[in-house]
C-alpha positions as CSV (number, residue, x, y, z in Angstrom):
1,R,-17.5,20.3,-2.8
2,R,-18.9,17.0,-1.8
3,G,-17.3,13.5,-2.5
4,G,-16.9,10.0,-1.7
5,L,-17.3,6.9,-4.2
6,N,-17.9,4.4,-1.4
7,P,-21.2,4.5,0.1
8,T,-19.9,3.3,3.5
9,I,-17.8,6.5,3.7
10,A,-19.3,9.6,4.9
11,P,-18.9,12.4,2.4
12,V,-16.3,15.2,3.1
13,T,-16.0,18.9,2.4
14,V,-12.9,19.6,0.2
15,R,-11.4,23.1,0.7
16,E,-8.7,24.2,-1.7
17,S,-6.3,27.2,-0.9
18,R,-3.2,28.2,-2.9
19,V,-0.1,28.5,-1.2
20,G,2.8,30.9,-2.4
21,A,6.3,31.2,-1.0
22,D,5.2,33.8,1.6
23,D,2.5,31.3,2.6
24,W,4.7,28.4,3.6
25,P,5.2,29.1,7.5
26,S,1.4,29.3,8.1
27,A,0.6,26.5,5.7
28,I,3.2,24.2,7.4
29,E,1.4,25.0,10.7
30,R,-2.1,24.0,9.7
31,T,-1.9,20.4,10.6
32,D,-5.5,19.4,11.3
33,G,-7.5,17.0,9.1
34,R,-6.6,15.2,5.8
35,Q,-4.3,17.5,3.4
36,V,-3.2,16.9,-0.3
37,V,-0.5,19.2,-1.4
38,V,-0.6,19.6,-5.2
39,A,2.2,21.1,-7.1
40,G,4.4,20.4,-10.1
41,P,7.9,18.5,-10.1
42,G,10.7,20.5,-8.3
43,T,8.3,23.1,-6.7
44,G,9.1,21.7,-2.9
45,K,6.5,19.3,-2.1
46,T,9.1,16.9,-0.3
47,E,10.7,20.1,1.4
48,F,7.2,21.0,2.6
49,L,6.8,17.5,4.0
50,V,10.2,17.8,5.8
51,R,9.3,21.1,7.3
52,R,5.8,20.0,8.5
53,V,7.7,17.2,10.5
54,G,9.8,19.6,12.1
55,H,7.1,21.9,12.9
56,L,5.2,18.8,14.6
57,V,8.2,18.0,16.8
58,A,9.2,21.6,17.7
59,S,5.8,22.8,18.4
60,G,5.0,19.6,20.7
61,K,1.9,18.7,18.7
62,S,3.3,15.3,18.4
63,A,6.2,13.1,19.8
64,R,8.5,11.8,17.4
65,D,7.7,8.3,17.6
66,E,3.9,9.3,16.8
67,I,4.8,10.2,13.4
68,V,5.1,8.1,10.2
69,V,6.6,9.2,7.0
70,L,6.0,6.9,3.9
71,C,7.3,7.0,0.5
72,F,7.9,4.3,-2.1
73,S,11.6,3.0,-2.4
74,R,14.3,2.1,0.1
75,R,16.5,4.8,-1.4
76,A,14.0,7.5,-1.3
77,A,13.1,6.6,2.4
78,G,16.9,6.9,3.1
79,S,17.2,10.2,1.6
80,L,14.0,11.5,3.3
81,R,15.2,10.1,6.7
82,R,18.4,12.1,6.3
83,R,16.7,15.3,5.4
84,I,14.5,15.0,8.4
85,E,17.3,14.1,10.8
86,D,19.3,17.2,9.7
87,L,16.3,19.4,10.5
88,V,15.1,17.8,13.8
89,G,18.4,16.1,15.0
90,T,18.6,12.6,16.1
91,D,18.1,13.0,19.9
92,G,15.0,10.9,21.2
93,P,13.0,8.2,19.4
94,P,13.6,7.8,15.6
95,I,11.0,9.2,13.5
96,L,9.7,6.2,11.3
97,T,10.4,7.1,7.7
98,T,9.9,4.0,5.6
99,T,8.2,2.5,2.7
100,F,4.6,1.3,2.1
101,H,5.6,-2.2,2.0
102,S,7.9,-2.2,5.0
103,L,5.2,-0.6,7.1
104,A,2.8,-3.4,5.9
105,L,5.4,-6.2,6.8
106,T,5.6,-4.4,10.3
107,I,1.8,-4.6,10.6
108,A,1.9,-8.2,9.6
109,E,4.4,-8.7,12.4
110,S,2.3,-7.2,14.8
111,I,-0.7,-9.5,14.4
112,G,1.1,-13.0,13.8
113,D,2.1,-15.3,16.4
114,G,5.0,-16.8,14.5
115,E,7.3,-16.0,11.8
116,P,5.8,-13.2,9.5
117,P,5.3,-14.2,5.9
118,T,8.3,-13.9,3.4
119,V,7.5,-11.6,0.5
120,L,7.9,-13.2,-2.7
121,T,10.2,-11.4,-5.3
122,T,8.6,-10.6,-8.7
123,P,10.1,-13.8,-10.4
124,E,9.4,-15.9,-7.5
125,Q,5.7,-14.9,-7.7
126,I,5.5,-15.7,-11.2
127,D,7.0,-19.2,-10.3
128,F,4.4,-19.5,-7.6
129,V,1.6,-18.7,-9.9
130,A,3.0,-21.0,-12.6
131,T,3.1,-23.9,-10.3
132,T,-0.5,-23.2,-9.2
133,L,-1.5,-23.1,-12.9
134,Q,0.0,-26.5,-13.6
135,E,-2.4,-28.1,-11.3
136,E,-5.4,-26.3,-12.9
137,D,-8.1,-28.4,-14.8
138,A,-8.0,-27.1,-18.2
139,E,-11.7,-27.5,-18.5
140,D,-12.2,-24.7,-16.0
141,W,-10.6,-22.2,-18.3
142,P,-11.8,-20.5,-21.7
143,L,-10.8,-22.7,-24.6
144,P,-8.2,-20.1,-25.9
145,Y,-6.3,-20.4,-22.5
146,R,-6.1,-24.2,-22.2
147,G,-3.0,-24.8,-24.3
148,I,-1.0,-22.0,-22.6
149,L,-1.8,-22.9,-19.1
150,G,1.6,-24.2,-18.4
151,T,3.8,-21.4,-20.2
152,H,5.9,-18.8,-18.4
153,A,4.5,-16.1,-20.4
154,F,0.9,-16.8,-19.4
155,A,1.9,-17.2,-15.7
156,S,3.5,-13.7,-15.8
157,E,0.1,-12.3,-17.2
158,V,-1.7,-14.0,-14.5
159,A,0.7,-12.9,-11.8
160,D,0.2,-9.4,-12.9
161,F,-3.6,-9.7,-12.8
162,L,-3.7,-11.0,-9.5
163,M,-1.5,-8.1,-8.2
164,R,-4.1,-5.7,-9.6
165,C,-6.8,-7.7,-7.9
166,S,-5.0,-7.3,-4.6
167,E,-4.4,-3.5,-5.2
168,R,-8.2,-3.1,-5.6
169,L,-8.7,-5.1,-2.4
170,L,-10.8,-7.7,-4.5
171,S,-11.4,-11.0,-3.0
172,P,-11.8,-14.4,-5.0
173,D,-15.7,-14.2,-4.4
174,E,-15.8,-10.5,-5.7
175,L,-13.7,-11.5,-8.6
176,A,-16.0,-14.5,-9.5
177,T,-18.8,-11.8,-9.4
178,L,-17.1,-9.6,-11.8
179,A,-16.3,-12.6,-14.1
180,K,-19.9,-13.3,-14.7
181,R,-19.7,-10.3,-17.0
182,R,-16.3,-11.3,-18.7
183,A,-16.2,-14.8,-20.2
184,D,-12.5,-14.5,-20.6
185,W,-12.0,-14.3,-17.0
186,R,-13.6,-17.7,-16.4
187,G,-11.0,-19.7,-14.4
188,I,-9.1,-16.9,-12.7
189,P,-11.4,-16.5,-9.5
190,G,-10.8,-20.3,-8.7
191,L,-7.2,-19.8,-9.3
192,Y,-7.0,-16.5,-7.2
193,G,-8.4,-18.5,-4.2
194,R,-6.2,-21.3,-4.6
195,Y,-3.0,-19.1,-5.1
196,L,-4.1,-17.4,-1.8
197,E,-4.5,-20.6,0.0
198,R,-0.9,-21.8,-1.1
199,L,0.4,-18.5,0.1
200,R,-0.8,-18.9,3.4
201,A,0.2,-22.6,3.6
202,A,3.7,-21.7,2.8
203,N,3.9,-18.7,4.9
204,R,4.6,-16.6,1.8
205,T,3.0,-13.4,0.4
206,D,3.3,-11.1,-2.4
207,Y,3.6,-7.4,-2.6
208,G,-0.1,-6.7,-3.4
209,V,-1.5,-9.3,-1.0
210,L,0.9,-7.9,1.8
211,L,-0.8,-4.5,1.3
212,A,-4.2,-5.8,1.1
213,D,-3.7,-7.8,4.4
214,A,-2.3,-4.7,6.1
215,V,-5.6,-2.7,5.0
216,A,-7.6,-5.5,6.4
217,A,-5.7,-5.7,9.8
218,L,-6.1,-1.8,10.2
219,T,-9.7,-2.0,9.3
220,D,-11.1,-4.7,11.5
221,G,-8.8,-3.7,14.5
222,S,-6.6,-6.9,14.5
223,S,-3.5,-4.6,14.6
224,D,-3.3,-1.8,17.0
225,L,-0.4,-0.1,15.2
226,A,-2.6,2.5,13.9
227,S,-3.2,4.0,17.4
228,R,0.5,4.5,17.7
229,F,0.7,7.3,15.1
230,R,-0.9,10.8,15.3
231,Y,0.4,12.0,12.0
232,V,1.0,10.0,8.6
233,L,2.9,11.9,5.9
234,V,3.2,10.4,2.4
235,D,5.7,11.7,-0.2
236,E,4.9,11.4,-3.8
237,Y,1.1,10.5,-3.0
238,Q,0.2,10.7,-6.8
239,D,2.1,7.3,-7.2
240,T,-0.3,5.5,-4.9
241,N,-2.7,2.8,-6.2
């Protein structure tokens, strides 16, 4: 099948195959190209990933420090790290097993000259947005919002909206283009730009901006971290945005 929503990305051929219990060894050894393992809860997806790491190391297809394993929480990363170490041992360089946000922060550290930005907690992000909203010109916003610009509830809603913008890699200018079709979004693109400027000036970031900046750094080549890894394995990939 042919796919690809982004016209700048070449279409790819997708091949599907079913993997039964007897097929695991051969499937684990097939390591070329991009792969997605699709299965229900409790069927062994994480175990498959752990054994794939073991095969990469044991076969010599990859050095230990050329593998990165990603998941979503620090607790999950710790559990996954222990399972991998139980299989492949701890001799030699560690196999990087970490969260998406931790890897993104590592990327930020690899491109900056000074201290990497400090990540705002969710309450801190809402307060940061609230402070930015307090300086807004009410005339720039639709009438129904003008009386609530200074409220915590509205700041919370706007903070969540800005997080969704970062997840979709939208710039303030791109959001402004979309807002031309949404009268209720008037005011948000300008706020978004000022919010990002305040973050940079304070050397702060939020979790969405952190990921978006990491994508940008890997895309434009300002970070060479990607060249370090031959294999990237992701647990619970269905939870990615």
